N, CA, C, O and CB atoms as a CASP TS submission, in Angstrom:
PFRMAT TS
TARGET T0000
AUTHOR 0000-0000-0000
METHOD Language model
MODEL 1
PARENT N/A
ATOM      1  N   MET     1     134.075 100.306  84.592  1.00  0.00           N
ATOM      2  CA  MET     1     135.741 101.162  84.463  1.00  0.00           C
ATOM      3  C   MET     1     136.707 100.461  85.380  1.00  0.00           C
ATOM      4  O   MET     1     136.453  99.879  86.434  1.00  0.00           O
ATOM      5  CB  MET     1     135.762 102.990  85.055  1.00  0.00           C
ATOM      6  N   THR     2     137.868 100.631  84.772  1.00  0.00           N
ATOM      7  CA  THR     2     139.388 100.167  85.421  1.00  0.00           C
ATOM      8  C   THR     2     139.949 100.694  86.216  1.00  0.00           C
ATOM      9  O   THR     2     140.581 101.666  85.801  1.00  0.00           O
ATOM     10  CB  THR     2     140.362 100.111  84.741  1.00  0.00           C
ATOM     11  N   LEU     3     140.038 100.451  87.467  1.00  0.00           N
ATOM     12  CA  LEU     3     140.945 101.012  88.178  1.00  0.00           C
ATOM     13  C   LEU     3     142.120 100.745  88.517  1.00  0.00           C
ATOM     14  O   LEU     3     142.310  99.553  88.760  1.00  0.00           O
ATOM     15  CB  LEU     3     140.603 101.166  88.924  1.00  0.00           C
ATOM     16  N   THR     4     142.850 101.314  88.607  1.00  0.00           N
ATOM     17  CA  THR     4     144.543 101.099  89.179  1.00  0.00           C
ATOM     18  C   THR     4     144.654 100.802  90.269  1.00  0.00           C
ATOM     19  O   THR     4     144.089 101.479  91.128  1.00  0.00           O
ATOM     20  CB  THR     4     145.483 102.176  89.193  1.00  0.00           C
ATOM     21  N   VAL     5     145.348  99.794  90.578  1.00  0.00           N
ATOM     22  CA  VAL     5     145.572  99.106  92.239  1.00  0.00           C
ATOM     23  C   VAL     5     147.104 100.213  92.603  1.00  0.00           C
ATOM     24  O   VAL     5     147.802 100.465  91.621  1.00  0.00           O
ATOM     25  CB  VAL     5     146.088  96.683  92.227  1.00  0.00           C
ATOM     26  N   THR     6     147.527 100.786  93.925  1.00  0.00           N
ATOM     27  CA  THR     6     148.570 101.462  93.816  1.00  0.00           C
ATOM     28  C   THR     6     149.471 100.433  94.897  1.00  0.00           C
ATOM     29  O   THR     6     148.906  99.474  95.422  1.00  0.00           O
ATOM     30  CB  THR     6     148.315 103.118  94.150  1.00  0.00           C
ATOM     31  N   SER     7     150.647 100.681  95.116  1.00  0.00           N
ATOM     32  CA  SER     7     151.891  99.894  95.610  1.00  0.00           C
ATOM     33  C   SER     7     151.097  99.738  97.165  1.00  0.00           C
ATOM     34  O   SER     7     151.354  98.629  97.636  1.00  0.00           O
ATOM     35  CB  SER     7     153.694 100.888  95.527  1.00  0.00           C
ATOM     36  N   ARG     8     150.493 100.300  97.777  1.00  0.00           N
ATOM     37  CA  ARG     8     149.695 100.204  99.062  1.00  0.00           C
ATOM     38  C   ARG     8     148.456  99.737  99.197  1.00  0.00           C
ATOM     39  O   ARG     8     147.831  99.819 100.254  1.00  0.00           O
ATOM     40  CB  ARG     8     149.570 101.267  99.572  1.00  0.00           C
ATOM     41  N   GLY     9     147.953  99.146  98.000  1.00  0.00           N
ATOM     42  CA  GLY     9     146.888  98.113  97.859  1.00  0.00           C
ATOM     43  C   GLY     9     145.691  99.321  98.009  1.00  0.00           C
ATOM     44  O   GLY     9     144.762  98.713  98.541  1.00  0.00           O
ATOM     45  N   GLN    10     145.353 100.419  97.848  1.00  0.00           N
ATOM     46  CA  GLN    10     144.731 101.253  97.026  1.00  0.00           C
ATOM     47  C   GLN    10     143.743 101.288  95.870  1.00  0.00           C
ATOM     48  O   GLN    10     143.908 100.560  94.891  1.00  0.00           O
ATOM     49  CB  GLN    10     145.457 101.653  96.716  1.00  0.00           C
ATOM     50  N   VAL    11     142.855 102.014  95.959  1.00  0.00           N
ATOM     51  CA  VAL    11     142.213 102.746  94.339  1.00  0.00           C
ATOM     52  C   VAL    11     141.676 103.823  95.178  1.00  0.00           C
ATOM     53  O   VAL    11     141.425 103.982  96.372  1.00  0.00           O
ATOM     54  CB  VAL    11     140.764 101.758  93.138  1.00  0.00           C
ATOM     55  N   THR    12     141.577 104.656  93.843  1.00  0.00           N
ATOM     56  CA  THR    12     140.709 105.694  93.543  1.00  0.00           C
ATOM     57  C   THR    12     139.436 105.632  92.633  1.00  0.00           C
ATOM     58  O   THR    12     139.382 105.241  91.467  1.00  0.00           O
ATOM     59  CB  THR    12     141.467 106.555  93.064  1.00  0.00           C
ATOM     60  N   LEU    13     138.219 106.200  93.585  1.00  0.00           N
ATOM     61  CA  LEU    13     137.082 106.148  92.751  1.00  0.00           C
ATOM     62  C   LEU    13     136.824 107.371  92.224  1.00  0.00           C
ATOM     63  O   LEU    13     136.932 108.426  92.849  1.00  0.00           O
ATOM     64  CB  LEU    13     135.965 105.681  93.382  1.00  0.00           C
ATOM     65  N   ARG    14     136.349 107.219  90.634  1.00  0.00           N
ATOM     66  CA  ARG    14     136.697 108.562  89.751  1.00  0.00           C
ATOM     67  C   ARG    14     134.869 109.201  90.493  1.00  0.00           C
ATOM     68  O   ARG    14     133.897 108.592  90.939  1.00  0.00           O
ATOM     69  CB  ARG    14     136.974 108.189  87.287  1.00  0.00           C
ATOM     70  N   LYS    15     135.281 111.147  90.210  1.00  0.00           N
ATOM     71  CA  LYS    15     133.369 111.716  90.839  1.00  0.00           C
ATOM     72  C   LYS    15     132.338 110.827  90.170  1.00  0.00           C
ATOM     73  O   LYS    15     131.536 110.295  90.937  1.00  0.00           O
ATOM     74  CB  LYS    15     132.735 113.644  90.227  1.00  0.00           C
ATOM     75  N   ASP    16     132.220 110.574  88.882  1.00  0.00           N
ATOM     76  CA  ASP    16     130.981 109.969  88.528  1.00  0.00           C
ATOM     77  C   ASP    16     130.588 109.092  89.392  1.00  0.00           C
ATOM     78  O   ASP    16     129.709 109.198  90.247  1.00  0.00           O
ATOM     79  CB  ASP    16     130.976 109.395  87.366  1.00  0.00           C
ATOM     80  N   PHE    17     131.196 108.311  89.168  1.00  0.00           N
ATOM     81  CA  PHE    17     130.723 106.993  90.165  1.00  0.00           C
ATOM     82  C   PHE    17     130.261 107.241  91.675  1.00  0.00           C
ATOM     83  O   PHE    17     129.148 106.821  91.995  1.00  0.00           O
ATOM     84  CB  PHE    17     132.008 105.964  90.339  1.00  0.00           C
ATOM     85  N   LEU    18     131.113 107.950  92.697  1.00  0.00           N
ATOM     86  CA  LEU    18     130.707 108.534  93.582  1.00  0.00           C
ATOM     87  C   LEU    18     128.765 109.556  93.425  1.00  0.00           C
ATOM     88  O   LEU    18     127.741 109.499  94.105  1.00  0.00           O
ATOM     89  CB  LEU    18     132.105 109.351  93.751  1.00  0.00           C
ATOM     90  N   LYS    19     129.098 110.205  92.399  1.00  0.00           N
ATOM     91  CA  LYS    19     127.908 110.748  92.296  1.00  0.00           C
ATOM     92  C   LYS    19     126.920 109.892  91.922  1.00  0.00           C
ATOM     93  O   LYS    19     125.735 110.171  92.102  1.00  0.00           O
ATOM     94  CB  LYS    19     127.937 111.720  91.533  1.00  0.00           C
ATOM     95  N   HIS    20     127.398 108.561  91.263  1.00  0.00           N
ATOM     96  CA  HIS    20     126.017 107.838  91.339  1.00  0.00           C
ATOM     97  C   HIS    20     125.353 107.143  92.715  1.00  0.00           C
ATOM     98  O   HIS    20     124.248 106.685  93.008  1.00  0.00           O
ATOM     99  CB  HIS    20     126.142 106.723  90.359  1.00  0.00           C
ATOM    100  N   LEU    21     126.570 107.310  93.361  1.00  0.00           N
ATOM    101  CA  LEU    21     126.425 106.614  94.517  1.00  0.00           C
ATOM    102  C   LEU    21     125.742 107.761  95.399  1.00  0.00           C
ATOM    103  O   LEU    21     125.467 107.673  96.596  1.00  0.00           O
ATOM    104  CB  LEU    21     127.841 105.985  95.070  1.00  0.00           C
ATOM    105  N   GLY    22     125.519 108.897  94.521  1.00  0.00           N
ATOM    106  CA  GLY    22     125.672 109.911  96.252  1.00  0.00           C
ATOM    107  C   GLY    22     126.043 109.960  97.446  1.00  0.00           C
ATOM    108  O   GLY    22     125.589 110.158  98.574  1.00  0.00           O
ATOM    109  N   ILE    23     127.377 109.634  96.703  1.00  0.00           N
ATOM    110  CA  ILE    23     128.223 109.966  97.882  1.00  0.00           C
ATOM    111  C   ILE    23     129.143 111.512  97.733  1.00  0.00           C
ATOM    112  O   ILE    23     129.959 111.723  96.835  1.00  0.00           O
ATOM    113  CB  ILE    23     129.297 108.612  98.046  1.00  0.00           C
ATOM    114  N   GLU    24     128.850 112.315  98.635  1.00  0.00           N
ATOM    115  CA  GLU    24     129.903 113.418  99.109  1.00  0.00           C
ATOM    116  C   GLU    24     131.032 113.353  99.577  1.00  0.00           C
ATOM    117  O   GLU    24     131.371 112.196  99.826  1.00  0.00           O
ATOM    118  CB  GLU    24     129.572 114.057  99.890  1.00  0.00           C
ATOM    119  N   PRO    25     131.658 114.006  99.772  1.00  0.00           N
ATOM    120  CA  PRO    25     133.238 113.553 100.339  1.00  0.00           C
ATOM    121  C   PRO    25     132.550 114.227 102.209  1.00  0.00           C
ATOM    122  O   PRO    25     131.762 115.060 102.655  1.00  0.00           O
ATOM    123  CB  PRO    25     135.223 114.881  99.212  1.00  0.00           C
ATOM    124  N   GLY    26     133.391 113.303 102.639  1.00  0.00           N
ATOM    125  CA  GLY    26     133.492 112.692 103.862  1.00  0.00           C
ATOM    126  C   GLY    26     132.806 111.740 104.371  1.00  0.00           C
ATOM    127  O   GLY    26     133.065 111.221 105.457  1.00  0.00           O
ATOM    128  N   GLU    27     131.673 111.361 103.474  1.00  0.00           N
ATOM    129  CA  GLU    27     131.002 110.602 103.816  1.00  0.00           C
ATOM    130  C   GLU    27     131.443 108.953 103.446  1.00  0.00           C
ATOM    131  O   GLU    27     132.270 108.756 102.555  1.00  0.00           O
ATOM    132  CB  GLU    27     129.890 111.120 103.369  1.00  0.00           C
ATOM    133  N   LYS    28     130.823 107.789 104.205  1.00  0.00           N
ATOM    134  CA  LYS    28     131.363 106.254 103.983  1.00  0.00           C
ATOM    135  C   LYS    28     131.003 105.439 102.628  1.00  0.00           C
ATOM    136  O   LYS    28     130.075 105.842 101.927  1.00  0.00           O
ATOM    137  CB  LYS    28     130.757 105.350 105.169  1.00  0.00           C
ATOM    138  N   ILE    29     131.471 104.715 102.402  1.00  0.00           N
ATOM    139  CA  ILE    29     130.629 103.758 101.546  1.00  0.00           C
ATOM    140  C   ILE    29     130.529 101.945 102.396  1.00  0.00           C
ATOM    141  O   ILE    29     131.234 101.597 103.343  1.00  0.00           O
ATOM    142  CB  ILE    29     131.583 103.727  99.767  1.00  0.00           C
ATOM    143  N   GLU    30     129.820 101.366 101.935  1.00  0.00           N
ATOM    144  CA  GLU    30     130.097 100.146 102.248  1.00  0.00           C
ATOM    145  C   GLU    30     130.337  99.028 101.468  1.00  0.00           C
ATOM    146  O   GLU    30     129.246  98.617 101.074  1.00  0.00           O
ATOM    147  CB  GLU    30     129.367  99.888 102.857  1.00  0.00           C
ATOM    148  N   ILE    31     131.174  98.391 101.087  1.00  0.00           N
ATOM    149  CA  ILE    31     131.754  97.130  99.934  1.00  0.00           C
ATOM    150  C   ILE    31     131.578  95.566 100.914  1.00  0.00           C
ATOM    151  O   ILE    31     132.104  95.106 101.928  1.00  0.00           O
ATOM    152  CB  ILE    31     133.949  97.472  99.407  1.00  0.00           C
ATOM    153  N   ASP    32     130.670  95.185 100.067  1.00  0.00           N
ATOM    154  CA  ASP    32     130.785  93.748 100.731  1.00  0.00           C
ATOM    155  C   ASP    32     131.040  92.337  99.549  1.00  0.00           C
ATOM    156  O   ASP    32     130.446  92.039  98.513  1.00  0.00           O
ATOM    157  CB  ASP    32     129.177  93.517 101.627  1.00  0.00           C
ATOM    158  N   LYS    33     131.980  91.818 100.141  1.00  0.00           N
ATOM    159  CA  LYS    33     132.096  90.758  99.174  1.00  0.00           C
ATOM    160  C   LYS    33     130.950  89.620  99.293  1.00  0.00           C
ATOM    161  O   LYS    33     130.337  89.024 100.179  1.00  0.00           O
ATOM    162  CB  LYS    33     133.497  90.133  99.344  1.00  0.00           C
ATOM    163  N   MET    34     131.028  89.676  97.751  1.00  0.00           N
ATOM    164  CA  MET    34     129.745  88.443  96.859  1.00  0.00           C
ATOM    165  C   MET    34     130.796  87.134  96.696  1.00  0.00           C
ATOM    166  O   MET    34     131.939  86.948  96.279  1.00  0.00           O
ATOM    167  CB  MET    34     129.012  89.119  94.707  1.00  0.00           C
ATOM    168  N   PRO    35     129.500  86.198  97.388  1.00  0.00           N
ATOM    169  CA  PRO    35     129.885  84.828  96.941  1.00  0.00           C
ATOM    170  C   PRO    35     130.740  84.312  95.185  1.00  0.00           C
ATOM    171  O   PRO    35     131.654  83.496  95.074  1.00  0.00           O
ATOM    172  CB  PRO    35     128.375  84.158  97.070  1.00  0.00           C
ATOM    173  N   ASP    36     130.166  84.980  94.205  1.00  0.00           N
ATOM    174  CA  ASP    36     130.762  84.445  93.355  1.00  0.00           C
ATOM    175  C   ASP    36     132.299  85.212  93.046  1.00  0.00           C
ATOM    176  O   ASP    36     133.105  84.769  92.227  1.00  0.00           O
ATOM    177  CB  ASP    36     129.792  84.380  92.293  1.00  0.00           C
ATOM    178  N   GLY    37     132.468  86.167  93.689  1.00  0.00           N
ATOM    179  CA  GLY    37     133.941  86.781  93.970  1.00  0.00           C
ATOM    180  C   GLY    37     133.592  88.661  93.477  1.00  0.00           C
ATOM    181  O   GLY    37     134.427  89.560  93.378  1.00  0.00           O
ATOM    182  N   SER    38     132.765  88.702  93.355  1.00  0.00           N
ATOM    183  CA  SER    38     132.873  90.349  92.701  1.00  0.00           C
ATOM    184  C   SER    38     132.027  91.166  94.309  1.00  0.00           C
ATOM    185  O   SER    38     131.429  90.596  95.221  1.00  0.00           O
ATOM    186  CB  SER    38     131.537  90.622  90.598  1.00  0.00           C
ATOM    187  N   LEU    39     132.218  92.157  94.175  1.00  0.00           N
ATOM    188  CA  LEU    39     132.094  93.141  95.400  1.00  0.00           C
ATOM    189  C   LEU    39     130.508  94.020  94.952  1.00  0.00           C
ATOM    190  O   LEU    39     130.212  94.302  93.791  1.00  0.00           O
ATOM    191  CB  LEU    39     133.764  94.389  95.492  1.00  0.00           C
ATOM    192  N   ALA    40     129.636  94.340  96.182  1.00  0.00           N
ATOM    193  CA  ALA    40     128.828  95.248  96.080  1.00  0.00           C
ATOM    194  C   ALA    40     129.003  96.425  96.242  1.00  0.00           C
ATOM    195  O   ALA    40     129.844  96.778  97.069  1.00  0.00           O
ATOM    196  CB  ALA    40     128.118  95.062  96.581  1.00  0.00           C
ATOM    197  N   VAL    41     128.484  97.100  95.724  1.00  0.00           N
ATOM    198  CA  VAL    41     129.463  98.594  96.691  1.00  0.00           C
ATOM    199  C   VAL    41     128.591  99.453  97.002  1.00  0.00           C
ATOM    200  O   VAL    41     127.685  99.397  96.170  1.00  0.00           O
ATOM    201  CB  VAL    41     130.705  99.648  95.823  1.00  0.00           C
ATOM    202  N   ARG    42     128.340 100.456  98.012  1.00  0.00           N
ATOM    203  CA  ARG    42     126.595 101.130  98.254  1.00  0.00           C
ATOM    204  C   ARG    42     127.055 102.291  99.226  1.00  0.00           C
ATOM    205  O   ARG    42     128.119 102.234  99.843  1.00  0.00           O
ATOM    206  CB  ARG    42     125.137  99.831  99.227  1.00  0.00           C
ATOM    207  N   ALA    43     126.181 103.331  99.309  1.00  0.00           N
ATOM    208  CA  ALA    43     126.460 104.516 100.429  1.00  0.00           C
ATOM    209  C   ALA    43     125.767 103.561 101.666  1.00  0.00           C
ATOM    210  O   ALA    43     124.872 102.734 101.843  1.00  0.00           O
ATOM    211  CB  ALA    43     125.516 106.359 100.073  1.00  0.00           C
ATOM    212  N   ASN    44     127.048 104.426 102.522  1.00  0.00           N
ATOM    213  CA  ASN    44     127.043 103.528 103.945  1.00  0.00           C
ATOM    214  C   ASN    44     126.394 104.828 104.198  1.00  0.00           C
ATOM    215  O   ASN    44     127.004 105.890 104.326  1.00  0.00           O
ATOM    216  CB  ASN    44     128.603 102.852 104.960  1.00  0.00           C
ATOM    217  N   ARG    45     124.227 104.569 104.305  1.00  0.00           N
ATOM    218  CA  ARG    45     123.692 105.885 104.951  1.00  0.00           C
ATOM    219  C   ARG    45     123.196 106.018 106.594  1.00  0.00           C
ATOM    220  O   ARG    45     122.907 104.886 106.981  1.00  0.00           O
ATOM    221  CB  ARG    45     122.447 106.235 104.092  1.00  0.00           C
ATOM    222  N   ARG    46     123.092 106.570 107.184  1.00  0.00           N
ATOM    223  CA  ARG    46     122.626 106.458 108.390  1.00  0.00           C
ATOM    224  C   ARG    46     121.365 106.834 108.935  1.00  0.00           C
ATOM    225  O   ARG    46     120.701 107.869 108.899  1.00  0.00           O
ATOM    226  CB  ARG    46     123.341 106.930 108.965  1.00  0.00           C
ATOM    227  N   THR    47     121.191 105.508 109.541  1.00  0.00           N
ATOM    228  CA  THR    47     120.140 105.308 109.944  1.00  0.00           C
ATOM    229  C   THR    47     120.101 105.979 111.336  1.00  0.00           C
ATOM    230  O   THR    47     120.994 106.427 112.055  1.00  0.00           O
ATOM    231  CB  THR    47     119.885 103.989 109.837  1.00  0.00           C
ATOM    232  N   GLY    48     118.246 105.864 111.520  1.00  0.00           N
ATOM    233  CA  GLY    48     117.975 106.117 112.813  1.00  0.00           C
ATOM    234  C   GLY    48     116.435 105.814 113.536  1.00  0.00           C
ATOM    235  O   GLY    48     115.430 105.347 113.002  1.00  0.00           O
ATOM    236  N   THR    49     116.546 106.049 114.281  1.00  0.00           N
ATOM    237  CA  THR    49     115.196 105.308 115.014  1.00  0.00           C
ATOM    238  C   THR    49     114.216 106.369 114.972  1.00  0.00           C
ATOM    239  O   THR    49     114.489 107.461 114.474  1.00  0.00           O
ATOM    240  CB  THR    49     115.394 104.765 116.710  1.00  0.00           C
ATOM    241  N   ILE    50     112.829 106.037 115.585  1.00  0.00           N
ATOM    242  CA  ILE    50     111.644 106.619 115.217  1.00  0.00           C
ATOM    243  C   ILE    50     111.682 108.000 116.592  1.00  0.00           C
ATOM    244  O   ILE    50     110.789 108.814 116.831  1.00  0.00           O
ATOM    245  CB  ILE    50     110.189 105.261 115.231  1.00  0.00           C
ATOM    246  N   ARG    51     112.846 107.871 117.193  1.00  0.00           N
ATOM    247  CA  ARG    51     112.830 109.065 118.388  1.00  0.00           C
ATOM    248  C   ARG    51     113.281 109.672 117.641  1.00  0.00           C
ATOM    249  O   ARG    51     112.768 110.781 117.493  1.00  0.00           O
ATOM    250  CB  ARG    51     113.518 109.109 119.790  1.00  0.00           C
ATOM    251  N   ASP    52     114.503 109.304 116.734  1.00  0.00           N
ATOM    252  CA  ASP    52     115.235 110.570 116.074  1.00  0.00           C
ATOM    253  C   ASP    52     114.202 111.582 115.347  1.00  0.00           C
ATOM    254  O   ASP    52     114.405 112.778 115.137  1.00  0.00           O
ATOM    255  CB  ASP    52     116.357 110.035 114.898  1.00  0.00           C
ATOM    256  N   LEU    53     113.261 110.973 115.072  1.00  0.00           N
ATOM    257  CA  LEU    53     112.501 111.644 114.167  1.00  0.00           C
ATOM    258  C   LEU    53     111.790 113.031 114.678  1.00  0.00           C
ATOM    259  O   LEU    53     111.676 114.202 114.314  1.00  0.00           O
ATOM    260  CB  LEU    53     111.522 110.675 113.713  1.00  0.00           C
ATOM    261  N   TYR    54     111.270 111.925 116.049  1.00  0.00           N
ATOM    262  CA  TYR    54     109.883 113.106 116.859  1.00  0.00           C
ATOM    263  C   TYR    54     111.591 114.406 117.300  1.00  0.00           C
ATOM    264  O   TYR    54     111.802 115.617 117.239  1.00  0.00           O
ATOM    265  CB  TYR    54     108.482 111.911 119.307  1.00  0.00           C
ATOM    266  N   GLY    55     112.017 113.738 117.519  1.00  0.00           N
ATOM    267  CA  GLY    55     113.336 115.213 118.283  1.00  0.00           C
ATOM    268  C   GLY    55     113.585 116.052 116.993  1.00  0.00           C
ATOM    269  O   GLY    55     114.338 117.006 117.189  1.00  0.00           O
ATOM    270  N   ILE    56     113.218 115.942 115.982  1.00  0.00           N
ATOM    271  CA  ILE    56     113.568 116.170 114.848  1.00  0.00           C
ATOM    272  C   ILE    56     112.352 117.337 114.564  1.00  0.00           C
ATOM    273  O   ILE    56     112.712 118.450 114.182  1.00  0.00           O
ATOM    274  CB  ILE    56     113.690 114.807 113.959  1.00  0.00           C
ATOM    275  N   MET    57     110.800 117.029 114.777  1.00  0.00           N
ATOM    276  CA  MET    57     110.021 117.399 115.059  1.00  0.00           C
ATOM    277  C   MET    57     109.526 117.975 115.757  1.00  0.00           C
ATOM    278  O   MET    57     108.605 118.685 115.353  1.00  0.00           O
ATOM    279  CB  MET    57     109.791 117.062 114.998  1.00  0.00           C
ATOM    280  N   ALA    58     109.940 117.973 117.426  1.00  0.00           N
ATOM    281  CA  ALA    58     109.036 118.435 118.109  1.00  0.00           C
ATOM    282  C   ALA    58     109.257 119.673 118.285  1.00  0.00           C
ATOM    283  O   ALA    58     110.430 120.047 118.280  1.00  0.00           O
ATOM    284  CB  ALA    58     108.848 117.847 119.115  1.00  0.00           C
ATOM    285  N   GLY    59     108.204 120.618 118.483  1.00  0.00           N
ATOM    286  CA  GLY    59     108.053 122.192 118.658  1.00  0.00           C
ATOM    287  C   GLY    59     108.808 122.606 118.073  1.00  0.00           C
ATOM    288  O   GLY    59     109.668 123.300 118.615  1.00  0.00           O
ATOM    289  N   LYS    60     108.829 122.338 116.539  1.00  0.00           N
ATOM    290  CA  LYS    60     109.774 122.897 115.185  1.00  0.00           C
ATOM    291  C   LYS    60     108.173 124.022 114.669  1.00  0.00           C
ATOM    292  O   LYS    60     108.247 125.211 114.359  1.00  0.00           O
ATOM    293  CB  LYS    60     110.457 121.060 113.554  1.00  0.00           C
ATOM    294  N   THR    61     107.224 123.407 114.708  1.00  0.00           N
ATOM    295  CA  THR    61     106.059 124.137 113.681  1.00  0.00           C
ATOM    296  C   THR    61     104.829 124.045 114.391  1.00  0.00           C
ATOM    297  O   THR    61     104.773 123.285 115.358  1.00  0.00           O
ATOM    298  CB  THR    61     105.815 123.383 112.127  1.00  0.00           C
ATOM    299  N   ASN    62     103.807 124.729 114.040  1.00  0.00           N
ATOM    300  CA  ASN    62     102.405 124.793 114.185  1.00  0.00           C
ATOM    301  C   ASN    62     101.587 123.955 113.760  1.00  0.00           C
ATOM    302  O   ASN    62     100.668 123.370 114.333  1.00  0.00           O
ATOM    303  CB  ASN    62     101.996 125.699 113.783  1.00  0.00           C
ATOM    304  N   VAL    63     102.176 123.893 112.107  1.00  0.00           N
ATOM    305  CA  VAL    63     101.187 123.538 110.668  1.00  0.00           C
ATOM    306  C   VAL    63     100.958 121.624 111.123  1.00  0.00           C
ATOM    307  O   VAL    63     101.751 120.792 111.564  1.00  0.00           O
ATOM    308  CB  VAL    63     102.448 123.918 108.549  1.00  0.00           C
ATOM    309  N   VAL    64      99.609 121.561 110.773  1.00  0.00           N
ATOM    310  CA  VAL    64      99.017 120.266 111.125  1.00  0.00           C
ATOM    311  C   VAL    64     100.189 119.742 110.071  1.00  0.00           C
ATOM    312  O   VAL    64     101.010 120.482 109.530  1.00  0.00           O
ATOM    313  CB  VAL    64      97.143 119.936 110.829  1.00  0.00           C
ATOM    314  N   ALA    65     100.067 117.997 109.860  1.00  0.00           N
ATOM    315  CA  ALA    65     100.462 118.039 108.354  1.00  0.00           C
ATOM    316  C   ALA    65      99.745 116.485 108.370  1.00  0.00           C
ATOM    317  O   ALA    65      99.817 115.620 109.242  1.00  0.00           O
ATOM    318  CB  ALA    65     102.437 118.276 107.829  1.00  0.00           C
ATOM    319  N   THR    66      98.969 116.473 106.960  1.00  0.00           N
ATOM    320  CA  THR    66      98.633 115.022 106.828  1.00  0.00           C
ATOM    321  C   THR    66      99.076 113.671 106.624  1.00  0.00           C
ATOM    322  O   THR    66     100.089 113.494 105.947  1.00  0.00           O
ATOM    323  CB  THR    66      98.134 115.001 106.224  1.00  0.00           C
ATOM    324  N   LEU    67      98.400 112.596 107.163  1.00  0.00           N
ATOM    325  CA  LEU    67      99.175 111.598 107.440  1.00  0.00           C
ATOM    326  C   LEU    67     100.305 110.986 105.933  1.00  0.00           C
ATOM    327  O   LEU    67     101.455 110.548 105.912  1.00  0.00           O
ATOM    328  CB  LEU    67      98.029 110.499 108.032  1.00  0.00           C
ATOM    329  N   GLU    68      99.499 111.186 105.074  1.00  0.00           N
ATOM    330  CA  GLU    68     100.213 111.383 103.703  1.00  0.00           C
ATOM    331  C   GLU    68     101.994 112.317 103.736  1.00  0.00           C
ATOM    332  O   GLU    68     103.102 111.801 103.589  1.00  0.00           O
ATOM    333  CB  GLU    68      98.904 112.427 102.721  1.00  0.00           C
ATOM    334  N   GLU    69     101.662 113.717 103.969  1.00  0.00           N
ATOM    335  CA  GLU    69     102.930 114.105 104.143  1.00  0.00           C
ATOM    336  C   GLU    69     103.950 113.652 105.235  1.00  0.00           C
ATOM    337  O   GLU    69     105.176 113.643 105.129  1.00  0.00           O
ATOM    338  CB  GLU    69     102.805 115.272 104.218  1.00  0.00           C
ATOM    339  N   ILE    70     102.922 113.143 106.687  1.00  0.00           N
ATOM    340  CA  ILE    70     104.182 112.518 107.280  1.00  0.00           C
ATOM    341  C   ILE    70     104.384 111.393 107.260  1.00  0.00           C
ATOM    342  O   ILE    70     104.874 111.019 108.326  1.00  0.00           O
ATOM    343  CB  ILE    70     104.392 112.688 108.379  1.00  0.00           C
ATOM    344  N   ASN    71     104.181 110.237 106.195  1.00  0.00           N
ATOM    345  CA  ASN    71     104.918 109.233 105.403  1.00  0.00           C
ATOM    346  C   ASN    71     105.870 109.386 104.379  1.00  0.00           C
ATOM    347  O   ASN    71     106.886 108.771 104.055  1.00  0.00           O
ATOM    348  CB  ASN    71     104.152 108.580 104.883  1.00  0.00           C
ATOM    349  N   LYS    72     105.183 110.509 103.900  1.00  0.00           N
ATOM    350  CA  LYS    72     106.695 110.971 102.714  1.00  0.00           C
ATOM    351  C   LYS    72     107.806 111.496 103.284  1.00  0.00           C
ATOM    352  O   LYS    72     108.969 111.155 103.064  1.00  0.00           O
ATOM    353  CB  LYS    72     106.436 112.220 101.569  1.00  0.00           C
ATOM    354  N   ALA    73     107.292 112.603 104.258  1.00  0.00           N
ATOM    355  CA  ALA    73     108.963 112.801 104.932  1.00  0.00           C
ATOM    356  C   ALA    73     109.259 111.867 105.645  1.00  0.00           C
ATOM    357  O   ALA    73     110.431 111.543 105.449  1.00  0.00           O
ATOM    358  CB  ALA    73     109.303 113.997 105.873  1.00  0.00           C
ATOM    359  N   THR    74     108.489 110.929 106.803  1.00  0.00           N
ATOM    360  CA  THR    74     109.586 109.678 107.131  1.00  0.00           C
ATOM    361  C   THR    74     110.207 108.738 106.476  1.00  0.00           C
ATOM    362  O   THR    74     111.064 107.973 106.919  1.00  0.00           O
ATOM    363  CB  THR    74     109.215 108.938 107.818  1.00  0.00           C
ATOM    364  N   ALA    75     109.549 108.823 104.860  1.00  0.00           N
ATOM    365  CA  ALA    75     110.427 107.757 103.864  1.00  0.00           C
ATOM    366  C   ALA    75     111.564 108.284 103.289  1.00  0.00           C
ATOM    367  O   ALA    75     112.593 107.617 103.181  1.00  0.00           O
ATOM    368  CB  ALA    75     109.647 107.233 102.633  1.00  0.00           C
ATOM    369  N   ALA    76     111.452 109.600 102.854  1.00  0.00           N
ATOM    370  CA  ALA    76     112.815 110.689 102.684  1.00  0.00           C
ATOM    371  C   ALA    76     113.889 110.697 104.165  1.00  0.00           C
ATOM    372  O   ALA    76     115.084 110.412 104.241  1.00  0.00           O
ATOM    373  CB  ALA    76     112.068 112.587 102.461  1.00  0.00           C
ATOM    374  N   GLY    77     113.272 110.980 104.855  1.00  0.00           N
ATOM    375  CA  GLY    77     114.389 110.737 106.067  1.00  0.00           C
ATOM    376  C   GLY    77     115.554 109.484 106.091  1.00  0.00           C
ATOM    377  O   GLY    77     116.780 109.421 106.006  1.00  0.00           O
ATOM    378  N   TRP    78     114.412 108.521 106.260  1.00  0.00           N
ATOM    379  CA  TRP    78     114.963 106.501 106.451  1.00  0.00           C
ATOM    380  C   TRP    78     115.653 106.744 105.430  1.00  0.00           C
ATOM    381  O   TRP    78     116.778 106.463 105.843  1.00  0.00           O
ATOM    382  CB  TRP    78     113.728 104.817 106.222  1.00  0.00           C
ATOM    383  N   ALA    79     115.854 107.288 103.676  1.00  0.00           N
ATOM    384  CA  ALA    79     116.594 107.424 102.524  1.00  0.00           C
ATOM    385  C   ALA    79     117.309 108.125 102.738  1.00  0.00           C
ATOM    386  O   ALA    79     118.012 108.373 101.758  1.00  0.00           O
ATOM    387  CB  ALA    79     116.141 107.696 101.508  1.00  0.00           C
ATOM    388  N   GLY    80     117.611 108.787 103.816  1.00  0.00           N
ATOM    389  CA  GLY    80     118.933 109.637 104.219  1.00  0.00           C
ATOM    390  C   GLY    80     118.852 110.929 102.844  1.00  0.00           C
ATOM    391  O   GLY    80     119.764 111.574 102.327  1.00  0.00           O
ATOM    392  N   LYS    81     117.231 110.932 102.554  1.00  0.00           N
ATOM    393  CA  LYS    81     117.445 113.027 101.695  1.00  0.00           C
ATOM    394  C   LYS    81     116.656 113.589 103.116  1.00  0.00           C
ATOM    395  O   LYS    81     115.904 112.961 103.861  1.00  0.00           O
ATOM    396  CB  LYS    81     115.976 113.696  99.406  1.00  0.00           C
ATOM    397  N   ARG    82     117.099 114.948 103.200  1.00  0.00           N
ATOM    398  CA  ARG    82     116.414 115.516 103.305  1.00  0.00           C
ATOM    399  C   ARG    82     115.565 117.083 102.614  1.00  0.00           C
ATOM    400  O   ARG    82     114.549 117.523 103.152  1.00  0.00           O
ATOM    401  CB  ARG    82     116.808 115.320 104.083  1.00  0.00           C
TER
END
């Protein structure tokens, strides 16, 4: 993909590029400068704490989850999935 830089030094990323990163309108991306002169672009995913997870789960259900179900839900939460 070739991008054009505006006179203000800005570029616009195409929808398919943002979709590939899983970026929705209003979300942020991170760009890191690499030693070889390239850039690394990735979604800026919000990270939380185990306390946040506990707060989400507290008092919401009477269902007992298996350890496997809890691990799967935790992994999805830390990956930014719902």
